[in-house]
mmCIF file as Biopython writes it, N, C-alpha, C and O atoms, coordinates in Angstrom:
data_model
#
loop_
_atom_site.group_PDB
_atom_site.id
_atom_site.type_symbol
_atom_site.label_atom_id
_atom_site.label_alt_id
_atom_site.label_comp_id
_atom_site.label_asym_id
_atom_site.label_entity_id
_atom_site.label_seq_id
_atom_site.pdbx_PDB_ins_code
_atom_site.Cartn_x
_atom_site.Cartn_y
_atom_site.Cartn_z
_atom_site.occupancy
_atom_site.B_iso_or_equiv
_atom_site.auth_seq_id
_atom_site.auth_asym_id
_atom_site.pdbx_PDB_model_num
ATOM 1   N N  . MET A ? 1  ? 7.645  -5.906  -20.036 1.0 0.0 1  A 1 
ATOM 2   C CA . MET A ? 1  ? 6.381  -5.583  -19.427 1.0 0.0 1  A 1 
ATOM 3   C C  . MET A ? 1  ? 5.480  -4.964  -20.494 1.0 0.0 1  A 1 
ATOM 4   O O  . MET A ? 1  ? 5.905  -4.065  -21.220 1.0 0.0 1  A 1 
ATOM 5   N N  . SER A ? 2  ? 4.261  -5.433  -20.590 1.0 0.0 2  A 1 
ATOM 6   C CA . SER A ? 2  ? 3.346  -4.920  -21.591 1.0 0.0 2  A 1 
ATOM 7   C C  . SER A ? 2  ? 2.766  -3.578  -21.151 1.0 0.0 2  A 1 
ATOM 8   O O  . SER A ? 2  ? 2.910  -3.166  -20.000 1.0 0.0 2  A 1 
ATOM 9   N N  . THR A ? 3  ? 2.116  -2.919  -22.085 1.0 0.0 3  A 1 
ATOM 10  C CA . THR A ? 3  ? 1.486  -1.633  -21.783 1.0 0.0 3  A 1 
ATOM 11  C C  . THR A ? 3  ? 0.433  -1.790  -20.698 1.0 0.0 3  A 1 
ATOM 12  O O  . THR A ? 3  ? 0.315  -0.933  -19.823 1.0 0.0 3  A 1 
ATOM 13  N N  . LEU A ? 4  ? -0.334 -2.873  -20.743 1.0 0.0 4  A 1 
ATOM 14  C CA . LEU A ? 4  ? -1.351 -3.101  -19.711 1.0 0.0 4  A 1 
ATOM 15  C C  . LEU A ? 4  ? -0.716 -3.318  -18.351 1.0 0.0 4  A 1 
ATOM 16  O O  . LEU A ? 4  ? -1.229 -2.835  -17.342 1.0 0.0 4  A 1 
ATOM 17  N N  . ASP A ? 5  ? 0.391  -4.037  -18.312 1.0 0.0 5  A 1 
ATOM 18  C CA . ASP A ? 5  ? 1.102  -4.244  -17.048 1.0 0.0 5  A 1 
ATOM 19  C C  . ASP A ? 5  ? 1.621  -2.919  -16.500 1.0 0.0 5  A 1 
ATOM 20  O O  . ASP A ? 5  ? 1.552  -2.666  -15.297 1.0 0.0 5  A 1 
ATOM 21  N N  . THR A ? 6  ? 2.136  -2.082  -17.384 1.0 0.0 6  A 1 
ATOM 22  C CA . THR A ? 6  ? 2.645  -0.777  -16.977 1.0 0.0 6  A 1 
ATOM 23  C C  . THR A ? 6  ? 1.516  0.079   -16.431 1.0 0.0 6  A 1 
ATOM 24  O O  . THR A ? 6  ? 1.672  0.738   -15.403 1.0 0.0 6  A 1 
ATOM 25  N N  . MET A ? 7  ? 0.373  0.072   -17.119 1.0 0.0 7  A 1 
ATOM 26  C CA . MET A ? 7  ? -0.779 0.841   -16.653 1.0 0.0 7  A 1 
ATOM 27  C C  . MET A ? 7  ? -1.257 0.338   -15.305 1.0 0.0 7  A 1 
ATOM 28  O O  . MET A ? 7  ? -1.566 1.133   -14.417 1.0 0.0 7  A 1 
ATOM 29  N N  . ALA A ? 8  ? -1.321 -0.970  -15.146 1.0 0.0 8  A 1 
ATOM 30  C CA . ALA A ? 8  ? -1.770 -1.555  -13.885 1.0 0.0 8  A 1 
ATOM 31  C C  . ALA A ? 8  ? -0.808 -1.195  -12.765 1.0 0.0 8  A 1 
ATOM 32  O O  . ALA A ? 8  ? -1.239 -0.895  -11.652 1.0 0.0 8  A 1 
ATOM 33  N N  . SER A ? 9  ? 0.475  -1.218  -13.044 1.0 0.0 9  A 1 
ATOM 34  C CA . SER A ? 9  ? 1.480  -0.877  -12.041 1.0 0.0 9  A 1 
ATOM 35  C C  . SER A ? 9  ? 1.368  0.595   -11.648 1.0 0.0 9  A 1 
ATOM 36  O O  . SER A ? 9  ? 1.484  0.932   -10.470 1.0 0.0 9  A 1 
ATOM 37  N N  . GLU A ? 10 ? 1.146  1.462   -12.616 1.0 0.0 10 A 1 
ATOM 38  C CA . GLU A ? 10 ? 0.994  2.887   -12.336 1.0 0.0 10 A 1 
ATOM 39  C C  . GLU A ? 10 ? -0.268 3.141   -11.516 1.0 0.0 10 A 1 
ATOM 40  O O  . GLU A ? 10 ? -0.258 3.965   -10.602 1.0 0.0 10 A 1 
ATOM 41  N N  . GLN A ? 11 ? -1.348 2.442   -11.837 1.0 0.0 11 A 1 
ATOM 42  C CA . GLN A ? 11 ? -2.579 2.591   -11.070 1.0 0.0 11 A 1 
ATOM 43  C C  . GLN A ? 11 ? -2.378 2.098   -9.639  1.0 0.0 11 A 1 
ATOM 44  O O  . GLN A ? 11 ? -2.863 2.718   -8.693  1.0 0.0 11 A 1 
ATOM 45  N N  . LEU A ? 12 ? -1.676 1.002   -9.483  1.0 0.0 12 A 1 
ATOM 46  C CA . LEU A ? 12 ? -1.396 0.474   -8.151  1.0 0.0 12 A 1 
ATOM 47  C C  . LEU A ? 12 ? -0.574 1.485   -7.358  1.0 0.0 12 A 1 
ATOM 48  O O  . LEU A ? 12 ? -0.845 1.721   -6.180  1.0 0.0 12 A 1 
ATOM 49  N N  . ASP A ? 13 ? 0.423  2.079   -7.996  1.0 0.0 13 A 1 
ATOM 50  C CA . ASP A ? 13 ? 1.234  3.110   -7.333  1.0 0.0 13 A 1 
ATOM 51  C C  . ASP A ? 13 ? 0.360  4.268   -6.867  1.0 0.0 13 A 1 
ATOM 52  O O  . ASP A ? 13 ? 0.520  4.757   -5.749  1.0 0.0 13 A 1 
ATOM 53  N N  . THR A ? 14 ? -0.556 4.703   -7.716  1.0 0.0 14 A 1 
ATOM 54  C CA . THR A ? 14 ? -1.456 5.810   -7.382  1.0 0.0 14 A 1 
ATOM 55  C C  . THR A ? 14 ? -2.349 5.449   -6.209  1.0 0.0 14 A 1 
ATOM 56  O O  . THR A ? 14 ? -2.519 6.243   -5.284  1.0 0.0 14 A 1 
ATOM 57  N N  . HIS A ? 15 ? -2.917 4.259   -6.246  1.0 0.0 15 A 1 
ATOM 58  C CA . HIS A ? 15 ? -3.808 3.821   -5.164  1.0 0.0 15 A 1 
ATOM 59  C C  . HIS A ? 15 ? -3.051 3.676   -3.846  1.0 0.0 15 A 1 
ATOM 60  O O  . HIS A ? 15 ? -3.570 4.033   -2.788  1.0 0.0 15 A 1 
ATOM 61  N N  . LEU A ? 16 ? -1.840 3.160   -3.906  1.0 0.0 16 A 1 
ATOM 62  C CA . LEU A ? 16 ? -1.068 3.000   -2.678  1.0 0.0 16 A 1 
ATOM 63  C C  . LEU A ? 16 ? -0.594 4.351   -2.129  1.0 0.0 16 A 1 
ATOM 64  O O  . LEU A ? 16 ? -0.438 4.508   -0.918  1.0 0.0 16 A 1 
ATOM 65  N N  . ALA A ? 17 ? -0.370 5.312   -3.005  1.0 0.0 17 A 1 
ATOM 66  C CA . ALA A ? 17 ? -0.046 6.670   -2.538  1.0 0.0 17 A 1 
ATOM 67  C C  . ALA A ? 17 ? -1.247 7.260   -1.803  1.0 0.0 17 A 1 
ATOM 68  O O  . ALA A ? 17 ? -1.086 7.957   -0.801  1.0 0.0 17 A 1 
ATOM 69  N N  . GLN A ? 18 ? -2.442 6.981   -2.300  1.0 0.0 18 A 1 
ATOM 70  C CA . GLN A ? 18 ? -3.655 7.438   -1.628  1.0 0.0 18 A 1 
ATOM 71  C C  . GLN A ? 18 ? -3.810 6.747   -0.272  1.0 0.0 18 A 1 
ATOM 72  O O  . GLN A ? 18 ? -4.209 7.378   0.707   1.0 0.0 18 A 1 
ATOM 73  N N  . VAL A ? 19 ? -3.499 5.466   -0.218  1.0 0.0 19 A 1 
ATOM 74  C CA . VAL A ? 19 ? -3.540 4.719   1.044   1.0 0.0 19 A 1 
ATOM 75  C C  . VAL A ? 19 ? -2.563 5.353   2.032   1.0 0.0 19 A 1 
ATOM 76  O O  . VAL A ? 19 ? -2.899 5.559   3.198   1.0 0.0 19 A 1 
ATOM 77  N N  . GLU A ? 20 ? -1.363 5.659   1.564   1.0 0.0 20 A 1 
ATOM 78  C CA . GLU A ? 20 ? -0.356 6.262   2.436   1.0 0.0 20 A 1 
ATOM 79  C C  . GLU A ? 20 ? -0.834 7.619   2.970   1.0 0.0 20 A 1 
ATOM 80  O O  . GLU A ? 20 ? -0.648 7.919   4.150   1.0 0.0 20 A 1 
ATOM 81  N N  . ASP A ? 21 ? -1.438 8.424   2.123   1.0 0.0 21 A 1 
ATOM 82  C CA . ASP A ? 21 ? -1.972 9.716   2.560   1.0 0.0 21 A 1 
ATOM 83  C C  . ASP A ? 21 ? -3.064 9.533   3.617   1.0 0.0 21 A 1 
ATOM 84  O O  . ASP A ? 21 ? -3.091 10.233  4.629   1.0 0.0 21 A 1 
ATOM 85  N N  . ARG A ? 22 ? -3.949 8.593   3.367   1.0 0.0 22 A 1 
ATOM 86  C CA . ARG A ? 22 ? -5.055 8.328   4.300   1.0 0.0 22 A 1 
ATOM 87  C C  . ARG A ? 22 ? -4.518 7.850   5.655   1.0 0.0 22 A 1 
ATOM 88  O O  . ARG A ? 22 ? -4.954 8.319   6.706   1.0 0.0 22 A 1 
ATOM 89  N N  . LEU A ? 23 ? -3.580 6.923   5.612   1.0 0.0 23 A 1 
ATOM 90  C CA . LEU A ? 23 ? -2.993 6.422   6.855   1.0 0.0 23 A 1 
ATOM 91  C C  . LEU A ? 23 ? -2.201 7.513   7.568   1.0 0.0 23 A 1 
ATOM 92  O O  . LEU A ? 23 ? -2.194 7.576   8.797   1.0 0.0 23 A 1 
ATOM 93  N N  . GLY A ? 24 ? -1.537 8.366   6.802   1.0 0.0 24 A 1 
ATOM 94  C CA . GLY A ? 24 ? -0.793 9.476   7.390   1.0 0.0 24 A 1 
ATOM 95  C C  . GLY A ? 24 ? -1.697 10.443  8.132   1.0 0.0 24 A 1 
ATOM 96  O O  . GLY A ? 24 ? -1.317 10.986  9.169   1.0 0.0 24 A 1 
ATOM 97  N N  . ARG A ? 25 ? -2.898 10.659  7.601   1.0 0.0 25 A 1 
ATOM 98  C CA . ARG A ? 25 ? -3.875 11.521  8.286   1.0 0.0 25 A 1 
ATOM 99  C C  . ARG A ? 25 ? -4.440 10.842  9.529   1.0 0.0 25 A 1 
ATOM 100 O O  . ARG A ? 25 ? -4.678 11.495  10.546  1.0 0.0 25 A 1 
ATOM 101 N N  . ASP A ? 26 ? -4.649 9.544   9.446   1.0 0.0 26 A 1 
ATOM 102 C CA . ASP A ? 26 ? -5.249 8.808   10.564  1.0 0.0 26 A 1 
ATOM 103 C C  . ASP A ? 26 ? -4.256 8.494   11.675  1.0 0.0 26 A 1 
ATOM 104 O O  . ASP A ? 26 ? -4.637 8.383   12.841  1.0 0.0 26 A 1 
ATOM 105 N N  . TYR A ? 27 ? -2.994 8.350   11.319  1.0 0.0 27 A 1 
ATOM 106 C CA . TYR A ? 27 ? -1.957 8.000   12.298  1.0 0.0 27 A 1 
ATOM 107 C C  . TYR A ? 27 ? -0.869 9.079   12.257  1.0 0.0 27 A 1 
ATOM 108 O O  . TYR A ? 27 ? 0.230  8.855   11.750  1.0 0.0 27 A 1 
ATOM 109 N N  . THR A ? 28 ? -1.198 10.234  12.794  1.0 0.0 28 A 1 
ATOM 110 C CA . THR A ? 28 ? -0.273 11.368  12.741  1.0 0.0 28 A 1 
ATOM 111 C C  . THR A ? 28 ? 0.972  11.149  13.596  1.0 0.0 28 A 1 
ATOM 112 O O  . THR A ? 28 ? 1.976  11.836  13.414  1.0 0.0 28 A 1 
ATOM 113 N N  . ASN A ? 29 ? 0.914  10.206  14.519  1.0 0.0 29 A 1 
ATOM 114 C CA . ASN A ? 29 ? 2.058  9.930   15.377  1.0 0.0 29 A 1 
ATOM 115 C C  . ASN A ? 29 ? 3.099  9.027   14.717  1.0 0.0 29 A 1 
ATOM 116 O O  . ASN A ? 29 ? 4.155  8.779   15.299  1.0 0.0 29 A 1 
ATOM 117 N N  . VAL A ? 30 ? 2.817  8.537   13.520  1.0 0.0 30 A 1 
ATOM 118 C CA . VAL A ? 30 ? 3.736  7.640   12.814  1.0 0.0 30 A 1 
ATOM 119 C C  . VAL A ? 30 ? 4.492  8.454   11.755  1.0 0.0 30 A 1 
ATOM 120 O O  . VAL A ? 30 ? 3.880  9.138   10.935  1.0 0.0 30 A 1 
ATOM 121 N N  . ALA A ? 31 ? 5.810  8.372   11.782  1.0 0.0 31 A 1 
ATOM 122 C CA . ALA A ? 31 ? 6.643  9.087   10.815  1.0 0.0 31 A 1 
ATOM 123 C C  . ALA A ? 31 ? 6.372  8.558   9.408   1.0 0.0 31 A 1 
ATOM 124 O O  . ALA A ? 31 ? 6.192  7.357   9.210   1.0 0.0 31 A 1 
ATOM 125 N N  . ARG A ? 32 ? 6.345  9.460   8.445   1.0 0.0 32 A 1 
ATOM 126 C CA . ARG A ? 32 ? 6.078  9.068   7.054   1.0 0.0 32 A 1 
ATOM 127 C C  . ARG A ? 32 ? 7.041  8.014   6.519   1.0 0.0 32 A 1 
ATOM 128 O O  . ARG A ? 32 ? 6.598  7.082   5.848   1.0 0.0 32 A 1 
ATOM 129 N N  . PRO A ? 33 ? 8.334  8.125   6.788   1.0 0.0 33 A 1 
ATOM 130 C CA . PRO A ? 33 ? 9.236  7.071   6.285   1.0 0.0 33 A 1 
ATOM 131 C C  . PRO A ? 33 ? 8.870  5.683   6.826   1.0 0.0 33 A 1 
ATOM 132 O O  . PRO A ? 33 ? 8.936  4.692   6.098   1.0 0.0 33 A 1 
ATOM 133 N N  . ARG A ? 34 ? 8.486  5.619   8.094   1.0 0.0 34 A 1 
ATOM 134 C CA . ARG A ? 34 ? 8.085  4.325   8.674   1.0 0.0 34 A 1 
ATOM 135 C C  . ARG A ? 34 ? 6.812  3.822   8.012   1.0 0.0 34 A 1 
ATOM 136 O O  . ARG A ? 34 ? 6.705  2.641   7.680   1.0 0.0 34 A 1 
ATOM 137 N N  . LEU A ? 35 ? 5.856  4.708   7.823   1.0 0.0 35 A 1 
ATOM 138 C CA . LEU A ? 35 ? 4.599  4.342   7.180   1.0 0.0 35 A 1 
ATOM 139 C C  . LEU A ? 35 ? 4.845  3.849   5.754   1.0 0.0 35 A 1 
ATOM 140 O O  . LEU A ? 35 ? 4.268  2.852   5.321   1.0 0.0 35 A 1 
ATOM 141 N N  . HIS A ? 36 ? 5.696  4.553   5.044   1.0 0.0 36 A 1 
ATOM 142 C CA . HIS A ? 36 ? 6.028  4.169   3.666   1.0 0.0 36 A 1 
ATOM 143 C C  . HIS A ? 36 ? 6.681  2.786   3.640   1.0 0.0 36 A 1 
ATOM 144 O O  . HIS A ? 36 ? 6.370  1.964   2.778   1.0 0.0 36 A 1 
ATOM 145 N N  . ALA A ? 37 ? 7.579  2.537   4.582   1.0 0.0 37 A 1 
ATOM 146 C CA . ALA A ? 37 ? 8.255  1.230   4.649   1.0 0.0 37 A 1 
ATOM 147 C C  . ALA A ? 37 ? 7.260  0.117   4.947   1.0 0.0 37 A 1 
ATOM 148 O O  . ALA A ? 37 ? 7.352  -0.970  4.379   1.0 0.0 37 A 1 
ATOM 149 N N  . MET A ? 38 ? 6.308  0.386   5.837   1.0 0.0 38 A 1 
ATOM 150 C CA . MET A ? 38 ? 5.299  -0.628  6.160   1.0 0.0 38 A 1 
ATOM 151 C C  . MET A ? 38 ? 4.447  -0.948  4.931   1.0 0.0 38 A 1 
ATOM 152 O O  . MET A ? 38 ? 4.143  -2.112  4.671   1.0 0.0 38 A 1 
ATOM 153 N N  . ILE A ? 39 ? 4.066  0.076   4.182   1.0 0.0 39 A 1 
ATOM 154 C CA . ILE A ? 39 ? 3.267  -0.126  2.979   1.0 0.0 39 A 1 
ATOM 155 C C  . ILE A ? 39 ? 4.064  -0.909  1.941   1.0 0.0 39 A 1 
ATOM 156 O O  . ILE A ? 39 ? 3.542  -1.836  1.321   1.0 0.0 39 A 1 
ATOM 157 N N  . ASP A ? 40 ? 5.321  -0.538  1.755   1.0 0.0 40 A 1 
ATOM 158 C CA . ASP A ? 40 ? 6.173  -1.266  0.800   1.0 0.0 40 A 1 
ATOM 159 C C  . ASP A ? 40 ? 6.333  -2.731  1.180   1.0 0.0 40 A 1 
ATOM 160 O O  . ASP A ? 40 ? 6.310  -3.611  0.320   1.0 0.0 40 A 1 
ATOM 161 N N  . ARG A ? 41 ? 6.496  -2.985  2.475   1.0 0.0 41 A 1 
ATOM 162 C CA . ARG A ? 41 ? 6.650  -4.372  2.939   1.0 0.0 41 A 1 
ATOM 163 C C  . ARG A ? 41 ? 5.394  -5.187  2.651   1.0 0.0 41 A 1 
ATOM 164 O O  . ARG A ? 41 ? 5.478  -6.328  2.196   1.0 0.0 41 A 1 
ATOM 165 N N  . GLU A ? 42 ? 4.236  -4.603  2.916   1.0 0.0 42 A 1 
ATOM 166 C CA . GLU A ? 42 ? 2.978  -5.301  2.634   1.0 0.0 42 A 1 
ATOM 167 C C  . GLU A ? 42 ? 2.761  -5.461  1.134   1.0 0.0 42 A 1 
ATOM 168 O O  . GLU A ? 42 ? 2.289  -6.503  0.680   1.0 0.0 42 A 1 
ATOM 169 N N  . ARG A ? 43 ? 3.104  -4.430  0.365   1.0 0.0 43 A 1 
ATOM 170 C CA . ARG A ? 43 ? 2.957  -4.511  -1.088  1.0 0.0 43 A 1 
ATOM 171 C C  . ARG A ? 43 ? 3.793  -5.662  -1.648  1.0 0.0 43 A 1 
ATOM 172 O O  . ARG A ? 43 ? 3.362  -6.364  -2.563  1.0 0.0 43 A 1 
ATOM 173 N N  . ALA A ? 44 ? 4.972  -5.847  -1.102  1.0 0.0 44 A 1 
ATOM 174 C CA . ALA A ? 44 ? 5.869  -6.900  -1.585  1.0 0.0 44 A 1 
ATOM 175 C C  . ALA A ? 44 ? 5.248  -8.287  -1.427  1.0 0.0 44 A 1 
ATOM 176 O O  . ALA A ? 44 ? 5.538  -9.192  -2.209  1.0 0.0 44 A 1 
ATOM 177 N N  . ARG A ? 45 ? 4.403  -8.451  -0.424  1.0 0.0 45 A 1 
ATOM 178 C CA . ARG A ? 45 ? 3.735  -9.741  -0.213  1.0 0.0 45 A 1 
ATOM 179 C C  . ARG A ? 45 ? 2.862  -10.120 -1.407  1.0 0.0 45 A 1 
ATOM 180 O O  . ARG A ? 45 ? 2.610  -11.300 -1.650  1.0 0.0 45 A 1 
ATOM 181 N N  . PHE A ? 46 ? 2.402  -9.116  -2.149  1.0 0.0 46 A 1 
ATOM 182 C CA . PHE A ? 46 ? 1.484  -9.358  -3.259  1.0 0.0 46 A 1 
ATOM 183 C C  . PHE A ? 46 ? 2.153  -9.148  -4.623  1.0 0.0 46 A 1 
ATOM 184 O O  . PHE A ? 46 ? 1.472  -8.983  -5.636  1.0 0.0 46 A 1 
ATOM 185 N N  . ALA A ? 47 ? 3.467  -9.154  -4.638  1.0 0.0 47 A 1 
ATOM 186 C CA . ALA A ? 47 ? 4.208  -8.876  -5.878  1.0 0.0 47 A 1 
ATOM 187 C C  . ALA A ? 47 ? 3.851  -9.849  -7.001  1.0 0.0 47 A 1 
ATOM 188 O O  . ALA A ? 47 ? 3.835  -9.456  -8.168  1.0 0.0 47 A 1 
ATOM 189 N N  . GLY A ? 48 ? 3.571  -11.082 -6.680  1.0 0.0 48 A 1 
ATOM 190 C CA . GLY A ? 48 ? 3.263  -12.066 -7.708  1.0 0.0 48 A 1 
ATOM 191 C C  . GLY A ? 48 ? 1.781  -12.246 -7.978  1.0 0.0 48 A 1 
ATOM 192 O O  . GLY A ? 48 ? 1.380  -13.148 -8.713  1.0 0.0 48 A 1 
ATOM 193 N N  . ALA A ? 49 ? 0.976  -11.388 -7.383  1.0 0.0 49 A 1 
ATOM 194 C CA . ALA A ? 49 ? -0.476 -11.524 -7.549  1.0 0.0 49 A 1 
ATOM 195 C C  . ALA A ? 49 ? -0.881 -11.266 -8.993  1.0 0.0 49 A 1 
ATOM 196 O O  . ALA A ? 49 ? -0.436 -10.301 -9.614  1.0 0.0 49 A 1 
ATOM 197 N N  . ARG A ? 50 ? -1.715 -12.128 -9.508  1.0 0.0 50 A 1 
ATOM 198 C CA . ARG A ? 50 ? -2.196 -11.950 -10.880 1.0 0.0 50 A 1 
ATOM 199 C C  . ARG A ? 50 ? -3.290 -10.897 -10.938 1.0 0.0 50 A 1 
ATOM 200 O O  . ARG A ? 50 ? -3.398 -10.157 -11.916 1.0 0.0 50 A 1 
ATOM 201 N N  . ILE A ? 51 ? -4.091 -10.832 -9.899  1.0 0.0 51 A 1 
ATOM 202 C CA . ILE A ? 51 ? -5.151 -9.830  -9.814  1.0 0.0 51 A 1 
ATOM 203 C C  . ILE A ? 51 ? -4.740 -8.824  -8.753  1.0 0.0 51 A 1 
ATOM 204 O O  . ILE A ? 51 ? -4.575 -9.174  -7.584  1.0 0.0 51 A 1 
ATOM 205 N N  . ARG A ? 52 ? -4.577 -7.589  -9.159  1.0 0.0 52 A 1 
ATOM 206 C CA . ARG A ? 52 ? -4.061 -6.567  -8.253  1.0 0.0 52 A 1 
ATOM 207 C C  . ARG A ? 52 ? -5.137 -5.603  -7.752  1.0 0.0 52 A 1 
ATOM 208 O O  . ARG A ? 52 ? -4.833 -4.668  -7.012  1.0 0.0 52 A 1 
ATOM 209 N N  . ALA A ? 53 ? -6.351 -5.816  -8.138  1.0 0.0 53 A 1 
ATOM 210 C CA . ALA A ? 53 ? -7.418 -4.882  -7.778  1.0 0.0 53 A 1 
ATOM 211 C C  . ALA A ? 53 ? -7.600 -4.750  -6.276  1.0 0.0 53 A 1 
ATOM 212 O O  . ALA A ? 53 ? -7.982 -3.685  -5.792  1.0 0.0 53 A 1 
ATOM 213 N N  . PHE A ? 54 ? -7.334 -5.812  -5.534  1.0 0.0 54 A 1 
ATOM 214 C CA . PHE A ? 54 ? -7.570 -5.796  -4.095  1.0 0.0 54 A 1 
ATOM 215 C C  . PHE A ? 54 ? -6.316 -5.493  -3.280  1.0 0.0 54 A 1 
ATOM 216 O O  . PHE A ? 54 ? -6.387 -5.397  -2.054  1.0 0.0 54 A 1 
ATOM 217 N N  . VAL A ? 55 ? -5.186 -5.345  -3.935  1.0 0.0 55 A 1 
ATOM 218 C CA . VAL A ? 55 ? -3.928 -5.121  -3.222  1.0 0.0 55 A 1 
ATOM 219 C C  . VAL A ? 55 ? -3.989 -3.870  -2.338  1.0 0.0 55 A 1 
ATOM 220 O O  . VAL A ? 55 ? -3.587 -3.948  -1.178  1.0 0.0 55 A 1 
ATOM 221 N N  . PRO A ? 56 ? -4.470 -2.724  -2.827  1.0 0.0 56 A 1 
ATOM 222 C CA . PRO A ? 56 ? -4.492 -1.545  -1.944  1.0 0.0 56 A 1 
ATOM 223 C C  . PRO A ? 56 ? -5.295 -1.759  -0.665  1.0 0.0 56 A 1 
ATOM 224 O O  . PRO A ? 56 ? -4.850 -1.359  0.411   1.0 0.0 56 A 1 
ATOM 225 N N  . ILE A ? 57 ? -6.444 -2.367  -0.760  1.0 0.0 57 A 1 
ATOM 226 C CA . ILE A ? 57 ? -7.248 -2.562  0.452   1.0 0.0 57 A 1 
ATOM 227 C C  . ILE A ? 57 ? -6.612 -3.587  1.381   1.0 0.0 57 A 1 
ATOM 228 O O  . ILE A ? 57 ? -6.687 -3.441  2.601   1.0 0.0 57 A 1 
ATOM 229 N N  . LEU A ? 58 ? -5.997 -4.604  0.832   1.0 0.0 58 A 1 
ATOM 230 C CA . LEU A ? 58 ? -5.317 -5.594  1.667   1.0 0.0 58 A 1 
ATOM 231 C C  . LEU A ? 58 ? -4.107 -4.978  2.361   1.0 0.0 58 A 1 
ATOM 232 O O  . LEU A ? 58 ? -3.847 -5.251  3.533   1.0 0.0 58 A 1 
ATOM 233 N N  . VAL A ? 59 ? -3.379 -4.154  1.638   1.0 0.0 59 A 1 
ATOM 234 C CA . VAL A ? 59 ? -2.229 -3.462  2.222   1.0 0.0 59 A 1 
ATOM 235 C C  . VAL A ? 59 ? -2.701 -2.528  3.334   1.0 0.0 59 A 1 
ATOM 236 O O  . VAL A ? 59 ? -2.134 -2.516  4.426   1.0 0.0 59 A 1 
ATOM 237 N N  . GLU A ? 60 ? -3.740 -1.747  3.049   1.0 0.0 60 A 1 
ATOM 238 C CA . GLU A ? 60 ? -4.244 -0.806  4.052   1.0 0.0 60 A 1 
ATOM 239 C C  . GLU A ? 60 ? -4.714 -1.527  5.311   1.0 0.0 60 A 1 
ATOM 240 O O  . GLU A ? 60 ? -4.414 -1.090  6.422   1.0 0.0 60 A 1 
ATOM 241 N N  . ARG A ? 61 ? -5.436 -2.607  5.150   1.0 0.0 61 A 1 
ATOM 242 C CA . ARG A ? 61 ? -5.919 -3.370  6.318   1.0 0.0 61 A 1 
ATOM 243 C C  . ARG A ? 61 ? -4.762 -3.910  7.143   1.0 0.0 61 A 1 
ATOM 244 O O  . ARG A ? 61 ? -4.786 -3.839  8.371   1.0 0.0 61 A 1 
ATOM 245 N N  . ALA A ? 62 ? -3.760 -4.445  6.479   1.0 0.0 62 A 1 
ATOM 246 C CA . ALA A ? 62 ? -2.619 -5.024  7.195   1.0 0.0 62 A 1 
ATOM 247 C C  . ALA A ? 62 ? -1.838 -3.951  7.949   1.0 0.0 62 A 1 
ATOM 248 O O  . ALA A ? 62 ? -1.435 -4.159  9.094   1.0 0.0 62 A 1 
ATOM 249 N N  . VAL A ? 63 ? -1.627 -2.803  7.306   1.0 0.0 63 A 1 
ATOM 250 C CA . VAL A ? 63 ? -0.872 -1.726  7.956   1.0 0.0 63 A 1 
ATOM 251 C C  . VAL A ? 63 ? -1.693 -1.152  9.113   1.0 0.0 63 A 1 
ATOM 252 O O  . VAL A ? 63 ? -1.143 -0.878  10.180  1.0 0.0 63 A 1 
ATOM 253 N N  . ARG A ? 64 ? -2.985 -0.970  8.918   1.0 0.0 64 A 1 
ATOM 254 C CA . ARG A ? 64 ? -3.833 -0.474  10.013  1.0 0.0 64 A 1 
ATOM 255 C C  . ARG A ? 64 ? -3.793 -1.438  11.200  1.0 0.0 64 A 1 
ATOM 256 O O  . ARG A ? 64 ? -3.699 -1.011  12.350  1.0 0.0 64 A 1 
ATOM 257 N N  . ALA A ? 65 ? -3.863 -2.716  10.919  1.0 0.0 65 A 1 
ATOM 258 C CA . ALA A ? 65 ? -3.830 -3.715  11.994  1.0 0.0 65 A 1 
ATOM 259 C C  . ALA A ? 65 ? -2.505 -3.645  12.748  1.0 0.0 65 A 1 
ATOM 260 O O  . ALA A ? 65 ? -2.482 -3.703  13.977  1.0 0.0 65 A 1 
ATOM 261 N N  . ALA A ? 66 ? -1.416 -3.522  12.018  1.0 0.0 66 A 1 
ATOM 262 C CA . ALA A ? 66 ? -0.099 -3.435  12.657  1.0 0.0 66 A 1 
ATOM 263 C C  . ALA A ? 66 ? 0.025  -2.163  13.494  1.0 0.0 66 A 1 
ATOM 264 O O  . ALA A ? 66 ? 0.573  -2.196  14.595  1.0 0.0 66 A 1 
ATOM 265 N N  . LEU A ? 67 ? -0.477 -1.056  12.983  1.0 0.0 67 A 1 
ATOM 266 C CA . LEU A ? 67 ? -0.396 0.206   13.716  1.0 0.0 67 A 1 
ATOM 267 C C  . LEU A ? 67 ? -1.301 0.196   14.944  1.0 0.0 67 A 1 
ATOM 268 O O  . LEU A ? 67 ? -0.946 0.745   15.987  1.0 0.0 67 A 1 
ATOM 269 N N  . SER A ? 68 ? -2.445 -0.415  14.821  1.0 0.0 68 A 1 
ATOM 270 C CA . SER A ? 68 ? -3.374 -0.486  15.961  1.0 0.0 68 A 1 
ATOM 271 C C  . SER A ? 68 ? -2.829 -1.398  17.051  1.0 0.0 68 A 1 
ATOM 272 O O  . SER A ? 68 ? -3.066 -1.163  18.236  1.0 0.0 68 A 1 
ATOM 273 N N  . ALA A ? 69 ? -2.105 -2.431  16.657  1.0 0.0 69 A 1 
ATOM 274 C CA . ALA A ? 69 ? -1.556 -3.378  17.629  1.0 0.0 69 A 1 
ATOM 275 C C  . ALA A ? 69 ? -0.343 -2.804  18.361  1.0 0.0 69 A 1 
ATOM 276 O O  . ALA A ? 69 ? -0.001 -3.248  19.457  1.0 0.0 69 A 1 
ATOM 277 N N  . ALA A ? 70 ? 0.297  -1.824  17.749  1.0 0.0 70 A 1 
ATOM 278 C CA . ALA A ? 70 ? 1.528  -1.245  18.330  1.0 0.0 70 A 1 
ATOM 279 C C  . ALA A ? 70 ? 1.228  -0.307  19.484  1.0 0.0 70 A 1 
ATOM 280 O O  . ALA A ? 70 ? 2.148  0.257   20.076  1.0 0.0 70 A 1 
#
């Protein structure tokens, strides 16, 4: 993995941690481990994405939709 890939991965981790915090505040009735698992599952869908800039927002939208539907 190149330095740029490592930096991009670290930034993605940071952004997804922020998404998890935001969702945790908005959905206080959802246990953190469940929320974390949902985010990880959605993140995995984009594992092969060449452009990762939109992954956090796509993950957040998908998890919000799943939580709202439940």
